[in-house]
N, C-alpha and C positions, 0 to 999 in steps of 0.2 A: 542635416545631422540632427540627432536627438540624443539626449543624455539622461541616464537614470542611475540612482544609487541604491545600494542594498541596505534596507533599513536595519538589518541585523549586524552589518559591518559597514559603517558609513565610508570607510576608506576604499571600499570596493565599488567601482563604477563600471557602467556599461555604456558604450557609444555605438549608435547606429550610423552606418555610412553606406555609400552606394557600392562599396566593395566588400562589405561584410560587417559582422558584429565584432567589436573589440571589448576587452575587459582589462581593467586596471585594478591591482590590489593595493596600490599605494597612493591613492588620491589623484591619479592622473599623470604621475611622473613617468610611468612605463606602461605601455599598452601591448597586449598580446591578442592573437586571434581567438575568437570564441564561436567558431562556425560549425562545430561537429553536429551533423544532422540538419543543418540549415538548408532549406529547399532551393534557395536562390541566393546569390551573393549580395544582391541589393536589399538593404534593410531601410525602411522609411521611418520607423518609430520603434522605440523600446521603452518598457516600463517594468516595474517590479511590484510584488505584493508584500504583505507583512511577513510572509513565510520565507521570503528570499527567492521565490520563483521568478524566472525572467520571461517576459513576453516580448516577442519581436514581430513587428508587422512587416510582411513582405508581399510581393505581387502574387505569390502563390498561397497566401493565407497566413494564419498565425502560427508562429514557431514558439514552442514552450520548452524551457529547460529548467531542471530543478537541481541546481548545484549544491544545495544544502545536504543532499543525500550522498554526494560524492565521497565524503570522508567517513561515512558510516559503514562499519563492517556489515557485510551482507551475505551470510551463509544461506544455503538452501535447506528447506524443511518440508516435511510432509506431515499431514495430520490424519489420524485414524479415528473414526467414530466408534460408538459402542459396538456396532455389529462387526467391526474389523475392516469395513470398507473405507477407502481413502477419500478425503475431500478433494474434489476435482473442479477445476475451472473449465466449464464446458467450451470446447473448441480451443483450449489452452488460453482462454481469455476472450473478452468481448461480449460475455453473456452471463448466464446464471452460474452460481456455484452450488454443486451438489455433493453428497457423500455417497457416491454410487460406483466407485471404481474398485475392482478387486486387487489390482496391482498399482504400484506407484510409478507411473511413466512421467513424461515431461509435463503433461497437463495437471499432474498431482503434485508437482514441485513448485514451491513458492519461495521467492527470495524474501528474507525477513530483515527489515531494517529496525534496529533497536535504537530509538531516539534518545535513550538515556545514556548510550555508550557503554563500552565494556561488555562484560559477560551478561547474558540474558538472566534477569531476576524477576521474581514475583513483583507485580505492580509496574513493570516497565511499559512504556508506550511504544507501540510498533506500527509499521506498515507492512503489508504483504503484497508482493507483486507477482502476477502470473507470468507464465512463460512468454507470452506475447508482449510483455512490457507494461501491461496495464495493471492498475492497482485494485485491490479488493475494497469494496465499499458496502457499508450497511446503509440501505436507503433510509432517508430522513434521519440519519444518525441513530437509527434504532427507535422502535416504538413499542409501548406496552398495550396500546388501545386498539391494535389491529391483529388479526390472525395471520395476515400475509404481509411480512416486512422482508422482502427478498434481500439476499446478499449477492451482489454482482461483482464480477472482475472486469470492469469496463471503464476505468477512470485513467486519464492521462496524468493527472496530478494527484499527489497524496495530500489532501487537506483534512478537514475535520471528520467528514463521514468515512474517510479512509484511514482513520486512526483508531487503534484498538489498545486496550490494556490487557496484558496477559496475566492470568492469575494461576498460580501453582496450587493444585489440589493436594490436600493432605498436609499442609504446613511446610515450613522451610522457605528458604529464600532463593537460592540458585536453582535455575531450571536447566536440566540436562536431558539428553536424548532418552526417550522412554518414559519420561514423566507424564503425569496426567495434568492437563491444563484446561482452563476455560478462557474464552475471549469476550471481552466486554466492550460494547460500543461506546462512542463518545457520550451518548445519553444515558449510559449505565445499564442498558439491556444486554443480555447474554446471547451469543450465537448458538443456535440449536440445529442439529441434523435431525430432521423430522424422521420419526420411526427409528431413531438411532442409526440411520443409514441403511436400514434393512427393508425399505419399501420396495414394492414390485415395479414402480415406475418412477420417472424423474420427479414428478410432483410429490411423491411420497418421501423422497430422500433429499430434497432441497434444503438449503440452509436459510433460516430466518433469524432476524435480529429482534426478537420480541419476547424474551424470557426475563422474568423478575429475579430468578436465582438459577445457579448452576447445579443442575441435577445430572442424571445419566446422559440424556440426549444433548446436554450442553457441555459435556466433557469429552476431550480429545486426547489421544496420545501423540505427543510431538516427537517426531523422528528427525534428527539433525544429520544432514548428509555431508 
């Protein structure tokens, strides 16, 4: 057996056993199963990180769970670039993010996690998750010194590079459906839809995280579903 505690809530414990993963919310007085998505019942090791994510070692590989997002309201949103095309996770996740879709289907819908809680406001920190369950990331956390800093939707865990600050354009605090927004990476760079999403090929409409300020290509209309 192996034991780990949640650094964000020390009374929350995780226990690895040969019959599954157990969780306690009260320091070990009461244990419940924590096996959803577990590839095999036998768990040989368990650990946590400073974000509260849980890592369980099994015979079939590493199992990861992010319980800190379970209590965060998570509506669906889509984003429209300057040209009117929608931001799209290619293949619904697992690859690049482009602004090249004419309609908003499943691959253009993102679950938005507002880490500040409550209604979405200017300056809130967010995660975006594609339809396949993987999170959107600004590679290297965003860079100003490169012309190609891709935005991908291929991360299992939402950590630093997968965290963005949402900025409402035109002033005001509360962000509502139809508002103009910009997305800022953890390093302060803005996400841009190349050519405003009007390029003739995928390379011309991809998203990059390498802009110093939010102008037209760095502005999106947020549509809340």
